[in-house]
C-alpha positions in Angstrom: 27.1 -1.1 -43.6 28.3 1.4 -41.0 28.1 -1.2 -38.1 29.9 -3.7 -40.3 32.8 -1.1 -40.8 33.0 -0.5 -37.1 33.3 -4.3 -36.4 36.2 -4.4 -38.9 37.8 -1.6 -37.2 37.5 -3.3 -33.9 38.8 -6.5 -35.1 41.9 -4.7 -36.6 42.5 -2.9 -33.3 42.1 -6.1 -31.3 44.7 -8.0 -33.4 47.0 -5.1 -32.9 46.7 -5.1 -29.1 46.9 -8.9 -28.7 50.5 -8.9 -29.7 52.8 -10.3 -27.0 54.4 -8.2 -24.2 57.4 -10.2 -24.3 60.5 -8.4 -23.1 58.4 -6.2 -21.0 60.6 -4.8 -18.1 59.1 -4.5 -14.7 57.8 -1.4 -12.9 60.6 -1.8 -10.5 63.3 -1.8 -13.2 61.9 1.5 -14.6 62.0 3.3 -11.1 64.3 6.4 -11.1 66.5 6.4 -8.0 67.4 10.2 -8.5 68.0 12.4 -11.4 71.5 14.0 -11.6 71.3 17.5 -9.8 67.7 16.8 -8.6 66.3 18.2 -5.3 64.8 15.9 -2.9 61.1 15.0 -3.6 58.4 12.8 -2.1 56.9 11.5 -5.3 57.9 8.6 -7.3 59.4 8.7 -10.9 59.8 6.1 -13.5 61.2 6.1 -17.1 62.1 3.4 -19.5 60.8 1.7 -22.8 57.7 -0.2 -23.9 58.4 -2.4 -27.0 56.0 -1.9 -29.8 57.4 -4.2 -32.6 59.8 -7.1 -31.9 60.6 -7.6 -35.5 61.6 -3.9 -36.2 62.9 -3.6 -32.6 60.8 -0.5 -32.2 60.4 0.8 -28.7 58.7 4.1 -27.3 60.3 5.9 -24.4 58.2 7.2 -21.5 58.8 9.5 -18.4 56.2 9.1 -15.6 55.9 11.2 -12.5 53.4 10.4 -9.9 51.2 13.1 -8.3 52.9 15.2 -5.6 50.2 14.0 -3.1 47.8 11.3 -2.8 48.7 9.7 -6.3 46.3 6.9 -5.7 43.2 9.3 -5.7 44.3 11.3 -8.6 43.8 10.5 -12.4 46.2 9.6 -15.1 47.2 12.1 -17.8 49.0 11.1 -20.9 50.9 14.0 -22.6 51.7 14.4 -26.2 53.8 17.1 -27.6 53.4 17.8 -31.5 55.8 18.8 -34.1 55.4 16.1 -35.4 58.5 14.9 -34.1 59.0 16.9 -30.8 59.6 15.1 -27.6 57.0 15.1 -24.9 59.6 14.3 -22.3 62.1 17.0 -23.2 59.4 19.7 -24.1 56.4 18.8 -21.9 58.3 17.2 -19.1 61.3 19.2 -18.6 60.5 22.7 -20.4 56.7 23.0 -19.8 54.7 21.5 -17.0 56.8 18.8 -15.4 58.2 18.7 -11.8 61.6 19.9 -12.8 63.5 22.7 -14.8 67.2 22.9 -15.5 68.8 26.3 -15.1 72.2 25.5 -16.4 72.1 22.1 -18.1 73.4 20.5 -14.8 71.2 21.3 -11.9 67.4 20.7 -11.7 65.0 22.9 -9.7 61.5 22.3 -8.6 58.9 23.7 -11.0 56.3 25.2 -8.6 53.5 25.0 -11.3 54.0 21.5 -12.2 50.8 19.7 -13.3 51.6 16.7 -11.1 50.1 18.8 -8.4 46.7 17.7 -9.8 47.5 14.3 -11.7 50.0 11.6 -12.4 51.6 12.6 -15.6 52.8 10.1 -18.3 55.0 11.8 -21.0 55.4 9.7 -24.1 58.0 10.2 -26.8 56.0 9.2 -29.9 56.4 8.1 -32.8 59.7 6.1 -32.7 62.5 8.5 -33.9 61.4 11.2 -31.4 63.5 11.8 -28.3 64.8 8.5 -26.8 62.2 6.5 -28.7 63.7 4.4 -31.5 63.3 1.8 -34.3 66.4 -0.4 -35.2 65.0 -0.7 -38.5 65.5 3.0 -39.7 63.3 2.4 -42.7 60.4 2.9 -40.4 61.2 6.6 -40.1 60.3 7.1 -43.8 56.8 5.4 -43.4 55.4 7.4 -40.3 52.0 8.9 -40.5 48.9 9.7 -38.2 47.6 6.2 -38.5 50.8 4.5 -37.4 51.4 7.0 -34.6 47.9 6.4 -33.1 48.2 2.5 -33.4 51.7 2.6 -31.8 50.4 4.9 -29.0 47.6 2.6 -28.3 49.9 -0.4 -28.1 52.1 1.6 -25.7 49.2 2.6 -23.4 48.0 -1.0 -23.1 51.4 -2.5 -22.3 52.2 0.5 -20.1 49.1 -0.4 -18.0 50.3 -4.2 -17.8 53.4 -2.6 -16.1 51.4 -0.3 -14.0 48.1 -2.2 -13.5 47.1 0.0 -10.5 46.2 2.7 -13.1 43.9 0.5 -15.2 40.7 1.6 -13.5 41.8 5.2 -13.1 40.2 8.1 -14.9 42.3 8.7 -18.1 42.9 12.1 -19.7 44.9 12.7 -22.7 46.2 16.1 -23.6 48.7 17.6 -26.0 49.6 20.7 -28.1 50.2 21.9 -31.6 50.3 18.8 -33.8 48.9 17.1 -30.9 45.7 18.3 -32.4 46.1 15.2 -34.5 47.8 12.8 -32.0 45.4 13.2 -29.3 42.0 13.0 -31.0 43.0 9.9 -33.1 44.4 8.1 -30.2 41.2 8.9 -28.2 39.1 7.6 -31.1 41.0 4.3 -31.3 40.6 3.8 -27.6 36.8 4.5 -27.9 36.5 2.1 -30.9 38.8 -0.6 -29.3 35.9 -1.3 -26.7 38.6 -2.0 -24.1 38.4 -0.5 -20.6 40.6 2.6 -20.6 38.2 4.7 -18.5 39.0 7.7 -20.9 37.2 10.7 -19.5 38.5 13.9 -21.1 41.0 15.3 -23.7 42.6 18.7 -23.9 44.1 20.4 -27.1 46.3 23.2 -26.8 46.9 25.6 -29.7 46.0 22.7 -31.9 46.1 22.0 -35.6 42.6 20.9 -36.3 41.8 22.1 -39.7 44.6 23.1 -41.9 42.8 25.7 -44.1 41.2 27.4 -41.0 44.0 27.4 -38.7 46.6 28.5 -41.5 44.6 31.2 -42.9 43.9 32.7 -39.5 47.7 33.6 -39.6 47.4 36.4 -41.9 44.5 38.0 -40.0 46.7 37.6 -36.8 50.0 39.2 -38.4 47.9 42.2 -39.6 45.9 42.7 -36.5 49.1 42.6 -34.4 50.8 45.1 -36.5 53.5 42.5 -37.9 52.7 43.2 -41.5 51.7 46.2 -43.8 48.5 46.8 -45.4 49.8 46.0 -48.8 51.2 42.6 -47.6 47.8 41.8 -45.9 46.3 42.5 -49.3 48.7 40.1 -51.0 47.9 37.4 -48.5 44.1 38.0 -49.2 44.1 38.4 -52.8 47.5 36.7 -54.3 48.7 33.8 -52.0 46.8 33.0 -48.8 48.7 31.7 -45.7 47.2 28.2 -46.1 48.4 28.1 -49.6 51.9 29.4 -48.6 52.2 26.8 -46.0 50.8 24.1 -48.2 53.6 24.7 -50.8 56.2 25.0 -48.2 55.4 22.0 -46.1 53.7 19.5 -48.5 54.6 20.2 -52.2 58.0 21.7 -51.5 57.8 24.0 -54.4 56.8 27.8 -54.1 54.7 29.3 -56.9 55.8 32.9 -58.1 52.9 34.2 -56.2 53.6 32.7 -53.0 57.4 33.5 -53.3 56.6 37.1 -53.5 54.5 36.8 -50.3 57.2 35.0 -48.7 59.7 37.5 -49.6 57.5 40.3 -48.3 56.8 38.5 -45.0 60.5 37.8 -44.3 61.2 41.6 -44.8 58.5 42.6 -42.3 58.8 39.7 -39.8 62.4 39.3 -38.9 64.1 36.5 -37.2 64.1 38.4 -34.0 60.2 38.0 -33.9 59.0 34.9 -32.2 55.8 34.0 -34.0 55.2 31.5 -31.2 54.7 34.5 -28.9 54.7 37.7 -30.9 55.8 39.8 -27.9 58.4 37.4 -26.8 62.2 37.7 -26.7 64.3 35.1 -28.4 67.2 33.1 -27.0 70.6 34.7 -27.6 73.2 32.2 -26.3 76.0 33.2 -24.0 75.9 36.8 -25.3 76.6 35.6 -29.0 74.8 37.3 -31.9 73.4 34.1 -33.6 70.1 32.8 -32.4 69.7 29.4 -31.0 66.6 28.2 -32.6 65.0 25.0 -33.9 63.6 25.2 -37.4 60.0 23.8 -36.6 57.9 23.1 -39.7 55.2 25.2 -38.5 57.1 28.1 -37.1 60.5 29.9 -36.8 61.6 28.9 -33.2 60.7 26.8 -30.3 60.6 29.0 -27.2 58.9 32.3 -26.2 59.2 34.7 -23.3 56.0 35.8 -21.5 55.0 38.3 -18.8 55.7 35.6 -16.3 59.7 36.3 -16.9 60.3 32.8 -18.3 63.9 31.7 -19.3 63.8 31.8 -23.0 67.1 29.5 -23.3 65.3 26.6 -21.6 65.3 24.5 -24.7 69.0 24.4 -25.2 69.8 23.9 -21.5 67.2 20.9 -21.5 69.1 19.6 -24.5 72.6 19.8 -22.7 70.9 18.0 -19.8 69.4 15.2 -21.6 72.8 14.7 -23.6 74.6 13.8 -20.4 75.5 10.1 -20.0 74.7 10.2 -16.3 71.2 11.6 -17.2 70.5 8.9 -19.7 71.6 6.3 -17.2 69.2 7.7 -14.6 66.3 7.6 -17.0 67.2 4.2 -18.3 67.4 5.7 -21.8 69.7 5.1 -24.7 70.7 6.7 -28.0 70.0 4.2 -30.9 70.9 5.4 -34.4 71.8 8.9 -33.4 74.7 10.6 -31.7 72.8 13.4 -29.8 69.3 13.7 -28.2 67.5 16.6 -29.8 64.3 18.2 -28.5 62.6 17.6 -32.1 63.6 14.7 -34.3 66.4 14.9 -36.9 65.7 11.5 -38.2 61.8 11.3 -38.6 60.4 11.7 -42.0 56.8 12.3 -41.2 54.2 12.2 -44.0 53.3 15.9 -44.0 50.3 15.2 -46.2 48.7 14.3 -42.9 48.5 18.0 -42.0 45.6 18.5 -44.3 43.5 15.8 -42.7 40.8 17.6 -40.7 40.3 16.7 -37.1 37.0 18.3 -36.4 34.9 15.2 -37.3 37.1 13.1 -35.0 36.6 15.6 -32.2 32.7 15.6 -32.9 32.6 11.6 -32.6 34.4 11.9 -29.3 32.0 14.5 -27.9 29.0 12.4 -29.1 30.5 9.4 -27.4 30.5 11.2 -23.9 34.3 12.6 -23.9 34.7 16.0 -22.6 36.8 18.2 -24.9 38.8 21.3 -23.8 40.3 23.5 -26.6 42.8 26.1 -25.3 44.7 28.7 -26.9 47.5 31.2 -25.9 46.3 34.4 -27.4 49.7 35.6 -28.6 50.5 32.6 -30.8 50.8 33.2 -34.5 51.6 29.7 -35.3 48.0 28.3 -34.8 46.1 31.5 -33.8 43.2 31.4 -31.4 40.9 33.0 -33.9 41.0 29.9 -36.1 40.5 27.6 -33.1 37.6 29.6 -31.8 36.0 29.5 -35.2 36.2 25.8 -35.4 34.8 25.2 -31.9 32.0 27.6 -32.4 31.1 25.8 -35.7 31.4 22.4 -34.1 29.0 23.5 -31.4 26.5 24.6 -34.0 27.0 21.3 -35.9 26.2 19.3 -32.7 23.4 21.5 -31.7 25.2 22.5 -28.5 24.0 25.8 -26.8 26.3 27.9 -24.7 26.0 26.8 -21.1 28.6 29.2 -19.9 28.6 32.3 -22.1 31.8 34.0 -23.3 33.3 35.6 -20.3 36.7 36.4 -18.7 38.2 34.1 -16.2 40.3 35.1 -13.2 43.4 34.0 -11.6 45.4 36.0 -8.9 42.8 38.8 -9.1 43.9 39.2 -12.9 42.2 38.3 -16.1 43.5 34.9 -17.0 41.7 34.6 -20.3 38.3 34.2 -21.8 36.2 31.0 -21.8 32.9 29.7 -23.2 31.2 26.3 -22.6 28.9 24.5 -25.2 26.6 21.7 -23.8 28.3 19.5 -21.1 31.3 18.4 -23.2 32.9 21.2 -25.1 35.0 24.1 -23.9 37.0 27.0 -25.6 39.5 28.9 -23.4 42.1 31.5 -24.2 45.0 32.1 -22.0 45.9 35.8 -21.9 49.5 36.4 -22.7 50.0 32.7 -23.6 52.1 31.4 -26.3 52.0 28.5 -28.8 53.3 26.5 -25.6 51.1 27.6 -23.1 52.3 25.9 -20.1 55.9 27.1 -20.8 55.0 30.8 -21.2 52.2 30.9 -18.7 52.8 28.4 -16.0 50.6 29.9 -13.3 47.5 30.3 -15.6 47.9 27.0 -17.2 47.9 25.3 -13.9 44.7 27.1 -12.9 43.4 26.0 -16.3 44.5 22.3 -15.7 43.1 22.3 -12.2 39.5 23.2 -13.7 40.0 20.6 -16.5 40.8 17.9 -14.0 38.0 18.7 -11.9 35.7 18.8 -14.9 34.5 22.4 -13.9 34.3 25.8 -15.7 37.0 28.2 -15.0 36.1 30.7 -12.1 
């Protein structure tokens, strides 16, 4: 029966992938001549659309940067931001580990810790409704779930490789963060089940949502252990309304019980808006000296951007938004606004099925490891959105389930003669790593350490 089910799944995938590539523009059409305010660089950049559904006129937008040096010898990395609903191009590409940052919404500067030092990076805005990706049939935005997102991303990748055939045989890595803990494993599983030659080797999951109860409940412990809440509030969380129950009622049922409302009220008193729970030691962006905070109401946290010990610009999100909303930038990127008046870093039109938050991903990750895919789970240790304690517990439990012994015992790893974090390796294919001082968005808050981690990931070696 099991083999029969797999055959049915494969047949469905094949039907999906055999759809026509009509209207696929050429690689040359997508080449970026130069972005406004961009310094001169030696590597090539491309951006444009891959049509996913001709009937709904649904298309996904991508931004692709070749490796700084010797791109022909380096692997391909597909990067997926989470949310669900946040732009991989705007967040990953222009705020985290892409080749450029904007300092004023007009000018671009080189990002010296860009991940394209080690790989060719493909940033995908997925699903439609995110970033510059769109569906002319807007009813699609109310039907999106994990299954559709994975299927569309698989179609995108197949059609993108038609446009860039030189990458078909290249080693493929997929990485993402936050709700990417759902996106990445499910896409990787579809690739494995498809039987098609994608040459998938490794996946990386940053501060990932892997199991709703475990990840959400680790929040209360994190709040208390970092001094954010009182003993009495911690008692309420452990005895009256757990943080997983609280998040479930807020996100999924949309109605707070009396007990959880009491906990919410107490948390609001003790954790003010001036605390960034994506980085509990962070400052927040106060725009142009004004008193109000410029923040995005992310479903899993209070705001989008942290500040770290590496002295990061905490207002990069609004500067990136200003840059992306320029007409000359959209023209250079071959992008367009469809059904929206402004570009936003996280979608204002997507109505994602939040019931998917409770779908556990651990069994999917386990099946990938069994199939030979190497898995890295990494966590910024100052993140209270998906705290490292939950991820560490899940990885340890997964290793036990798979019978994997520690091949590299829990130990610190060093970078620039400082402790970069701690790491542990199980068997040949499972690694858990923390980034000391890292936020929910590790490459943004800790660019130097994240690049060191990424370099080891690409090489398939433990951190030094």
